[in-house]
C-alpha angles and dihedrals in degrees: 000000000000095000091046091053094048092045089052089052090050094049091053091056101031098101091054089049094052094051093059125090116260112279127240106272112258125229114260113283129201118258120274086231106039119202092241127043112256120234116288096222122170104247104131098212107023110030113170092252090058092047089054091053094048096045089051087061102044105020135274111306095014126104099182136063115276096027114185094006094055093042093056089045089056096043104041097075089060091071094224121192137178088275095053126104119207132194107211112192112193098031094167114186091345105268097118094049094047093044093052094044095050101035101034105022129230135101113286121203104194122199121196127178094210112077094203091055093047091050092049090047094053093048090055093045090054093050089050089053094237095124111176094354091086104017120157126212131182123250133193112235090200090058107022113193129164133169107286124244089352109118131067093212143356140216121193119193108200092317092166094070093130096342128109112255106228101046092046094047091041092054091053093050090053090050094059129090119239110294094010121158123237126200116192129182117186143158112250139184118207091202129031110274119246110241088204092060107106092216091051093049091049093048096048092045099049094039092050095232143125123259087237100100118171123241124238091242093051095053091044089053092049092050088052092049090051090058101261124142102222107214102168133028110176133176104224096175096113091053091048093051089048091053090047094051091047093050095049090044093057091043094053093048089049091051095060107126093006119134108210120196118245089259093051090045092053092050093049091047092050093050091046090052093049093051095042088054092046093049092048091048089050094048088049091054092242093114131028135184111224135189124207126191112190135173124220112236124242 
């Protein structure tokens, strides 16, 4: 049933996928169905077994479609160098921080709300020999605080997942040096979501988030009030859908002949339901993924 549902999703979007240029190759990812069962730790949102499933879709260290490819797309316009400092909000399991530090240079200070993800990110950073160049710390979305006027630039990857918009974006603005650039990517809803919509209910439940999703206009206004000069507002939903379709297509092909355990099957089914709901909501125009590129004034 799982494979049939994902195959149907792929067939509906296959023509669009075929018309696009070949993507940048991803770094090797673990199998969607590993040979050994991963640790059954007690993190309620990001247990190790779920991290394994998600990283098999998007690449080791990445928890969002596009992984390394999308991370570099977001970071390259900042013009980072070995002398740059970058605040990275939404560091996940560390892939974005390590990718930026090794491929673009600079010192990346990652921040992640989930302590389990932050711990895993730092373990991998130490193994990679990056030390403090890609360190990840935890942050509290209810009371966001970062070192003030410390970073040259900032990237935030869906930081408002359960966090109020203005305090979080305000804390980022205070963390930047004068004239720093800010790249933000966030899920938005142009109209309030209907809690009785089955797809909305599935998405919010499986993504562990509130139904209160900010609008593009609201975020743009907040950035302006905080003193940013907003240069770019781009709807990247089509690219996000394309990445999701590609990731699941590769995963389904790799699963042929595999025999997942009941626990693994439940995790894969849950993740597939989450992404099918998100894709359907985007295609219906109820959700969008938007990128902002803003310049600090002064």
